[in-house]
C-alpha positions in Angstrom: 28.3 121.6 31.5 31.1 121.5 29.9 35.2 122.1 30.8 35.0 125.1 28.6 31.1 126.5 30.4 32.8 125.3 34.5 35.5 127.7 33.8 34.0 130.9 32.4 31.4 129.8 35.2 33.9 130.1 37.9 35.5 132.9 36.1 32.9 135.2 35.8 31.6 134.5 39.1 34.5 135.6 41.0 34.6 138.9 38.9 38.6 137.9 37.1 39.8 139.9 35.2 40.7 137.9 31.7 39.6 137.7 28.1 38.3 134.6 26.5 40.3 134.5 22.5 39.3 132.4 19.5 41.6 130.9 17.2 42.5 128.6 15.2 42.1 124.5 16.9 46.4 124.2 17.9 47.3 121.5 21.0 51.1 123.4 20.9 52.2 125.8 22.9 54.7 127.9 20.7 51.8 127.8 18.0 49.3 129.4 19.9 51.4 131.2 22.0 52.1 133.6 18.5 48.2 133.4 18.1 46.9 134.7 21.6 49.9 137.1 21.1 52.0 135.2 24.1 55.0 134.0 25.1 55.2 131.0 25.4 56.7 131.1 29.3 53.2 133.0 29.7 51.2 129.6 28.9 50.1 127.2 31.7 50.7 123.6 30.3 48.4 121.3 32.3 49.2 117.5 32.2 47.2 114.9 34.1 49.9 112.4 35.8 49.3 109.0 37.7 51.2 108.9 40.8 51.7 106.0 42.6 53.6 104.1 45.2 53.8 104.3 49.2 50.7 103.1 49.7 49.2 106.0 47.3 47.3 106.1 44.4 46.5 109.3 43.2 45.7 111.9 39.7 47.4 114.8 39.3 47.0 117.8 37.1 50.4 119.6 37.4 50.3 122.9 36.3 53.3 124.3 34.9 54.8 126.8 32.3 54.7 126.4 29.0 58.7 126.9 28.6 59.6 124.7 31.1 59.4 120.4 31.6 57.5 118.5 34.3 60.0 117.1 37.0 57.9 113.4 37.0 59.4 113.1 40.7 59.1 115.7 42.1 55.1 115.9 41.0 55.0 112.3 42.6 56.3 113.9 45.7 53.7 116.7 46.0 51.6 114.4 46.1 53.1 111.9 48.7 53.9 109.0 45.9 57.4 107.5 44.5 56.8 107.9 41.1 54.6 109.4 38.8 53.5 109.2 34.4 51.2 110.4 32.4 47.8 109.6 32.4 46.2 107.9 29.4 44.2 109.5 27.0 40.9 108.1 28.3 41.5 108.8 31.6 42.8 112.3 30.5 39.7 113.0 29.2 37.4 111.6 32.1 39.1 113.1 34.3 39.2 116.5 33.0 36.0 116.5 30.1 39.1 118.0 27.4 41.2 116.2 24.9 45.8 116.6 25.4 46.5 120.9 25.2 42.6 121.9 25.4 43.0 121.2 29.4 42.7 124.6 31.6 44.9 124.5 35.4 41.7 124.0 37.2 40.7 120.6 38.9 37.1 120.5 38.8 37.0 116.5 39.1 37.7 115.6 43.0 39.8 113.0 42.5 42.4 115.4 40.5 44.9 116.9 42.8 45.3 120.5 40.9 49.2 121.2 41.9 51.1 124.5 40.9 54.7 124.9 39.6 55.4 128.6 41.6 57.2 130.0 38.5 53.1 130.5 37.2 53.0 133.0 39.7 56.0 134.8 39.5 57.1 135.5 35.8 54.1 138.0 34.3 50.9 139.6 35.3 49.1 137.4 33.3 48.8 134.0 32.5 47.8 132.0 29.1 45.9 128.6 28.3 43.6 126.7 26.8 39.5 127.4 27.7 38.9 123.4 27.5 38.2 123.5 24.3 41.7 123.5 21.5 40.1 126.5 19.5 39.4 129.1 23.0 42.4 130.6 25.2 42.0 132.9 28.1 44.1 135.4 29.1 43.6 135.7 32.6 45.5 138.4 35.8 48.1 136.4 37.5 47.2 136.4 40.7 42.8 136.1 40.2 44.5 132.4 38.9 46.3 132.3 41.7 43.5 133.4 44.1 41.0 131.0 42.6 42.4 128.1 41.4 43.3 126.0 44.6 46.7 124.7 43.8 48.8 123.0 46.3 51.9 125.1 45.1 54.8 123.1 44.8 58.2 123.6 42.4 57.8 120.2 39.5 59.4 121.6 37.3 63.7 119.8 35.9 
């Protein structure tokens, strides 16, 4: 089952309120927001990070509003580590089944800890994100995302 298929099955199983869109493939937040007809800040940017230090070696899927920047020291602290870096394209593909830019804000891998910035849940009634493929997006009710994602909610933006 692909990441896209797992995502849609999860949303359907829980009767989440969402809209699936097909569009031109783009990995840029600004371009895809314009195509979706959403604000850039509604975008849920998902970054795969590698956290180390304090005896911790953990991969983290850091999810934040697309109009903000991740603070990697806050991502590291959220996982109990000292430092964080972005994972390589190969690690990202292995942990998410997706290329960079297509990663949905859900973890389907047991070794990938999900951390979400609280701003995702308070700014807009819906969030938007790529659905495991660069050419497909989901616009999802924010409350449904919060109920389904299972994220550790910690401020991770700078």
